[in-house]
C-alpha positions as CSV (number, residue, x, y, z in Angstrom):
1,M,82.3,38.3,-19.6
2,A,80.5,36.8,-22.6
3,E,81.5,39.6,-24.8
4,R,85.1,39.5,-23.5
5,L,85.4,35.8,-24.2
6,E,83.9,36.2,-27.7
7,A,86.3,39.0,-28.5
8,K,89.2,36.9,-27.2
9,Y,88.4,33.6,-29.1
10,R,86.6,34.8,-32.2
11,G,88.9,37.8,-32.7
12,G,88.6,39.3,-36.2
13,A,85.8,37.0,-37.1
14,A,83.4,38.6,-34.7
15,L,83.6,42.1,-36.3
16,A,84.1,43.2,-39.9
17,S,85.4,46.7,-39.3
18,R,89.1,47.5,-39.9
19,K,91.2,47.1,-36.7
20,I,93.5,49.8,-35.6
21,E,96.7,48.5,-34.0
22,Y,98.5,50.6,-31.3
23,G,101.4,50.2,-29.0
24,E,101.4,49.3,-25.4
25,D,102.4,52.9,-24.5
26,D,100.0,54.6,-26.8
27,D,96.8,56.3,-25.4
28,P,93.7,55.0,-27.3
29,A,91.8,58.2,-26.5
30,E,94.6,60.3,-28.0
31,I,94.7,58.1,-31.1
32,C,91.0,58.9,-31.6
33,Y,91.9,62.6,-31.5
34,R,94.8,62.2,-33.9
35,R,92.7,60.3,-36.4
36,G,89.9,62.9,-36.3
37,W,87.2,60.6,-34.8
38,T,86.0,62.9,-32.1
39,D,83.7,65.9,-32.0
40,G,86.3,67.8,-29.9
41,L,85.3,66.0,-26.7
42,P,86.9,62.7,-25.5
43,V,85.4,59.5,-26.9
44,T,85.3,56.0,-25.5
45,P,87.7,53.8,-27.5
46,P,85.6,51.2,-29.4
47,T,87.3,47.9,-28.3
48,D,85.9,44.6,-29.6
49,T,84.3,43.8,-26.2
50,R,82.6,47.2,-26.1
51,V,81.3,47.0,-29.6
52,M,79.9,43.5,-29.2
53,R,78.3,44.5,-25.9
54,M,76.7,47.4,-27.9
55,L,75.5,45.1,-30.6
56,A,73.6,43.1,-28.0
57,G,71.2,46.0,-27.7
58,T,69.7,45.2,-31.1
59,T,68.4,42.0,-32.9
60,R,69.6,43.4,-36.2
61,R,72.6,41.8,-38.0
62,P,75.9,43.6,-37.6
63,D,76.4,43.5,-41.4
64,E,73.0,45.0,-42.2
65,V,73.5,48.2,-44.2
66,I,71.3,51.0,-42.8
67,G,72.1,53.3,-45.7
68,K,74.8,55.6,-47.2
69,I,75.8,58.5,-45.0
70,P,76.3,61.9,-46.6
71,P,78.2,63.9,-47.7
72,Y,80.5,61.2,-49.1
73,L,77.9,58.4,-49.0
74,G,79.9,56.0,-46.8
75,P,77.9,52.8,-46.3
76,C,76.8,52.4,-42.7
77,T,76.2,49.0,-41.2
78,V,74.7,48.2,-37.8
79,E,78.2,47.5,-36.6
80,K,79.4,51.0,-37.6
81,V,76.4,52.4,-35.7
82,A,77.5,50.4,-32.7
83,I,81.1,51.6,-32.9
84,N,80.0,55.2,-32.9
85,A,77.5,54.5,-30.1
86,V,80.4,53.2,-28.0
87,M,82.5,56.3,-28.8
88,A,79.6,58.6,-27.9
89,G,79.0,56.8,-24.5
90,C,75.7,55.1,-25.3
91,K,74.3,52.1,-23.4
92,P,73.3,49.0,-25.5
93,E,69.6,49.7,-24.8
94,Y,69.9,53.0,-26.7
95,M,70.6,51.2,-30.0
96,P,67.0,50.9,-31.2
97,V,66.5,54.6,-30.7
98,L,69.7,55.5,-32.4
99,L,69.0,53.2,-35.4
100,A,65.5,54.7,-35.9
101,A,67.0,58.2,-35.6
102,L,69.6,57.3,-38.3
103,E,66.9,55.9,-40.6
104,A,64.8,59.1,-40.1
105,A,67.9,61.2,-40.9
106,L,68.4,59.3,-44.2
107,E,64.9,59.9,-45.5
108,P,65.2,62.2,-48.6
109,V,62.9,64.9,-47.1
110,F,65.2,65.3,-44.1
111,T,67.9,66.4,-46.5
112,L,70.8,65.4,-44.2
113,H,73.4,66.4,-46.7
114,G,72.0,70.0,-46.7
115,V,71.7,70.1,-42.9
116,L,75.3,69.2,-42.6
117,A,76.8,71.3,-45.4
118,T,74.8,74.5,-45.0
119,T,76.5,77.6,-43.7
120,Y,73.6,78.0,-41.3
121,F,73.5,76.7,-37.7
122,S,71.4,73.6,-38.2
123,S,71.8,70.1,-37.0
124,P,69.5,67.1,-36.3
125,V,67.2,67.7,-33.3
126,I,65.9,64.4,-31.9
127,I,62.6,64.1,-30.0
128,V,61.6,60.8,-28.5
129,N,58.1,59.7,-27.6
130,G,56.5,56.6,-26.1
131,P,57.4,53.9,-23.7
132,V,61.0,53.6,-24.8
133,A,61.8,57.0,-23.4
134,R,60.8,55.8,-19.9
135,K,62.5,52.4,-20.5
136,I,65.9,53.9,-21.2
137,G,65.5,56.7,-18.7
138,M,65.4,59.7,-21.0
139,N,64.8,63.2,-19.5
140,S,61.7,65.2,-20.3
141,G,61.7,67.3,-17.2
142,L,64.2,69.6,-15.4
143,N,67.1,70.5,-17.7
144,A,65.7,68.3,-20.5
145,L,67.5,70.4,-23.2
146,G,70.8,70.5,-21.2
147,P,73.4,68.2,-19.7
148,G,73.0,65.5,-17.0
149,N,71.1,62.7,-18.7
150,R,73.2,60.0,-20.4
151,A,70.5,58.9,-23.0
152,N,69.7,62.5,-24.0
153,A,73.4,63.4,-24.3
154,T,74.8,60.3,-26.1
155,I,72.0,59.4,-28.6
156,G,72.2,62.8,-30.3
157,R,76.0,62.7,-30.1
158,A,76.2,59.3,-31.6
159,L,74.1,60.4,-34.6
160,N,76.4,63.3,-35.2
161,L,79.5,61.1,-34.9
162,I,78.1,58.7,-37.5
163,V,77.7,61.6,-39.9
164,Q,81.3,62.7,-39.2
165,N,83.1,59.3,-39.1
166,V,81.1,57.3,-41.6
167,G,79.9,60.0,-43.9
168,G,83.0,62.2,-43.7
169,G,81.0,65.3,-42.5
170,R,83.8,66.9,-40.6
171,P,83.6,70.5,-39.3
172,G,85.5,72.9,-41.4
173,E,85.4,70.5,-44.4
174,A,82.0,69.3,-45.6
175,D,80.4,70.9,-42.6
176,R,80.5,74.6,-43.7
177,A,78.6,76.2,-40.8
178,T,79.6,79.9,-40.5
179,L,79.3,79.7,-36.7
180,G,77.9,76.4,-35.8
181,A,75.9,75.7,-32.6
182,P,76.2,73.6,-29.4
183,S,73.4,71.5,-30.9
184,K,75.9,70.1,-33.3
185,Y,77.2,68.1,-30.4
186,T,73.8,66.8,-29.4
187,L,70.2,68.0,-29.0
188,C,68.0,65.1,-28.0
189,F,65.2,64.9,-25.4
190,A,62.0,63.2,-24.6
191,E,58.5,64.8,-24.7
192,D,56.7,65.1,-21.4
193,E,53.7,62.8,-21.8
194,S,52.5,62.8,-18.1
195,D,49.2,64.6,-18.9
196,P,46.8,62.0,-20.5
197,E,44.8,64.9,-22.0
198,W,47.8,66.1,-24.1
199,E,48.2,64.7,-27.6
200,P,51.9,63.7,-27.9
201,L,53.9,64.8,-30.9
202,S,54.0,61.2,-32.1
203,V,50.2,60.9,-32.1
204,A,49.9,64.3,-33.9
205,R,52.2,62.8,-36.6
206,G,50.0,59.8,-37.1
207,F,51.3,57.1,-34.7
208,P,49.3,55.3,-32.0
209,R,49.8,56.4,-28.5
210,A,51.4,53.2,-27.5
211,A,54.1,53.4,-30.2
212,S,57.7,54.6,-29.5
213,T,59.0,57.0,-32.0
214,V,61.8,59.4,-32.9
215,T,61.1,62.7,-34.6
216,L,64.0,64.4,-36.4
217,F,63.9,68.2,-37.0
218,Q,66.4,70.3,-38.9
219,G,67.1,73.0,-36.3
220,H,69.2,74.4,-33.6
221,G,68.7,75.9,-30.2
222,V,68.0,77.1,-27.7
223,E,66.3,80.5,-27.8
224,A,64.8,81.5,-24.5
225,F,61.2,82.7,-24.1
226,V,60.2,84.5,-20.9
227,D,56.7,85.6,-19.9
228,Q,56.0,85.5,-16.2
229,K,52.9,87.8,-16.2
230,S,50.5,86.5,-18.9
231,R,47.7,84.5,-17.4
232,T,45.3,83.9,-20.3
233,A,45.8,81.6,-23.3
234,E,45.1,84.5,-25.6
235,G,47.7,86.8,-23.9
236,L,50.3,84.1,-23.8
237,T,49.8,83.3,-27.5
238,R,50.3,87.0,-28.4
239,S,53.4,87.1,-26.2
240,L,54.9,83.9,-27.8
241,A,54.2,85.3,-31.3
242,M,56.4,88.3,-30.5
243,S,59.3,86.0,-30.0
244,L,58.5,83.6,-32.8
245,V,58.4,86.3,-35.5
246,K,62.1,87.1,-34.7
247,I,63.4,83.7,-35.8
248,G,66.2,84.2,-38.3
249,H,65.2,87.9,-38.7
250,P,61.9,89.7,-37.8
251,K,61.3,90.4,-41.5
252,L,62.0,86.9,-42.8
253,T,58.8,85.0,-43.7
254,Q,58.0,81.4,-44.5
255,S,61.7,80.6,-44.5
256,A,62.0,78.2,-41.5
257,R,59.9,75.9,-39.3
258,A,60.2,76.0,-35.5
259,I,59.6,73.9,-32.5
260,L,58.1,75.5,-29.4
261,V,59.1,73.6,-26.2
262,L,56.3,74.5,-23.8
263,S,57.2,74.3,-20.1
264,P,54.7,72.9,-17.6
265,E,53.8,76.3,-16.1
266,H,53.1,77.9,-19.5
267,Y,51.3,74.7,-20.6
268,A,49.1,75.0,-17.5
269,I,47.7,78.3,-18.8
270,Y,46.6,76.7,-22.0
271,R,45.3,73.6,-20.2
272,E,43.1,75.7,-17.8
273,A,41.7,77.4,-20.8
274,G,40.8,74.1,-22.5
275,W,43.2,74.5,-25.4
276,D,44.6,71.4,-27.0
277,R,47.6,71.0,-29.3
278,K,45.8,71.8,-32.5
279,R,44.3,75.0,-31.0
280,I,47.6,76.2,-29.6
281,E,49.4,75.6,-32.9
282,R,46.7,77.2,-35.0
283,A,46.5,80.2,-32.7
284,L,50.3,80.7,-32.8
285,Y,50.2,80.5,-36.6
286,E,47.5,83.2,-36.8
287,A,49.2,85.4,-34.3
288,T,52.4,85.5,-36.3
289,I,50.7,86.8,-39.5
290,R,51.6,90.5,-40.0
291,P,50.7,93.3,-42.5
292,G,53.2,93.2,-45.4
293,K,53.6,97.0,-45.3
294,E,55.3,96.6,-41.9
295,I,58.0,94.1,-43.0
296,L,58.9,95.5,-46.5
297,A,62.5,95.1,-47.7
298,G,64.3,98.4,-47.3
299,L,61.8,99.8,-44.7
300,D,63.6,101.8,-42.0
301,G,66.9,101.3,-43.9
302,V,66.8,97.5,-43.3
303,G,67.5,95.5,-46.5
304,E,65.8,92.3,-45.4
305,G,62.0,91.9,-45.9
306,V,59.3,91.1,-48.4
307,P,59.0,92.8,-51.8
308,A,56.9,95.9,-52.2
309,S,54.3,93.9,-54.2
310,R,53.2,92.3,-50.9
311,A,52.5,95.6,-49.1
312,G,48.8,95.0,-49.1
313,E,48.9,91.4,-48.0
314,R,48.7,89.7,-44.6
315,V,52.0,87.7,-44.6
316,P,52.4,84.6,-42.4
317,K,55.7,84.1,-40.6
318,F,55.4,80.3,-41.0
319,H,53.8,77.8,-43.4
320,E,50.6,76.4,-42.0
321,D,52.4,73.2,-40.9
322,G,55.5,75.1,-39.8
323,L,55.1,75.1,-36.1
324,M,55.3,72.1,-33.8
325,V,54.6,72.2,-30.0
326,V,56.4,69.8,-27.7
327,R,56.0,69.6,-23.9
328,A,59.1,69.4,-21.7
329,G,60.8,71.0,-18.7
330,G,60.7,71.4,-15.0
331,K,57.6,72.3,-13.1
332,A,58.9,75.6,-11.8
333,G,59.7,78.6,-14.0
334,L,57.5,80.5,-16.6
335,F,60.2,79.9,-19.2
336,S,59.7,78.1,-22.5
337,A,62.1,77.5,-25.4
338,I,62.1,78.0,-29.2
339,L,64.1,75.7,-31.4
340,P,64.4,77.5,-34.8
341,G,64.6,75.5,-38.0
342,W,66.9,75.7,-41.0
343,L,66.1,78.6,-43.4
344,A,65.8,76.1,-46.3
345,G,62.3,75.4,-44.8
346,R,60.9,77.8,-47.4
347,N,61.0,74.6,-49.6
348,R,58.4,73.0,-47.3
349,L,57.6,70.0,-49.5
350,E,61.2,69.1,-50.0
351,L,62.3,69.7,-46.4
352,Q,60.2,68.2,-43.6
353,P,60.6,66.8,-40.1
354,V,60.6,63.0,-40.1
355,T,59.1,60.6,-37.6
356,K,60.0,56.9,-37.4
357,E,58.6,54.2,-35.2
358,I,61.1,52.4,-33.0
359,R,60.4,48.7,-33.6
360,D,63.5,46.8,-32.4
361,Q,63.3,47.2,-28.6
């Protein structure tokens, strides 16, 4: 009621964004389609009341500029974020997470313009850690990478809508993906932090355990990993390596990062062996190093591969910091997931995942 009264009596003074007038017989949802404001799925029309309700989810001023959104560098205010959050179906309490995700995406090393405009499959992948994930009811368990949870679905969708509607990054125009991926709608989930012995991703990236964070990764997904028979940490690592080396192409090396989403049953094998995050990530890095002579360009008539000059080397699939492990998923099923990164990851210092603390909550 408060937002409704404010919209009625303050009118245009309450919000700065341009108003779109429509007739009594017009369908607001269809207007959004005609104006190109959707991602192909229906959006919630951003009325004054809905936008002001969304703005109540943050203490930041509506006119505060978060940054310029590529590709066309449209200035994005907190109000514009709220408008797209309404369209995506967010709740007001998601605003702090969405704002932190947008700030992470605008860090130069995230290279949002490149992620958008590449012909590859990539899009922002959002991983949430800390108390905020529980506070807003995010899913880190069954179907964490799929549908069914409002926060997971709409936070990632809102970020992609901001890039499209504020930055002008529309599919088929600035977005030049050859095929695209479902993750261009949304790929957002929380890490399972139920095991106190596990070091969460946020802690591994330098934040205190009590902090709430978002980590943005330039990737896509999801590639299935199945191993229902390995029962030792060493065997599971070798098995995982067989799938990890296939990212992009089996003979491509140090061209992309990857996230391994480790399911509870696969994690239990490592936990029983006493392996922590650092040991798992290091073992996977070492297990994906291969003799150069086996992945030469032209070998077996396949043009892809490393040059002949590297035949005598041991060639890593990833850079040493190129693998991140995250825990998520249901407690039944010896299945994990691989989220491959953008191939521009070969420029490892210029293209990196970004983690931001969520302060406004």
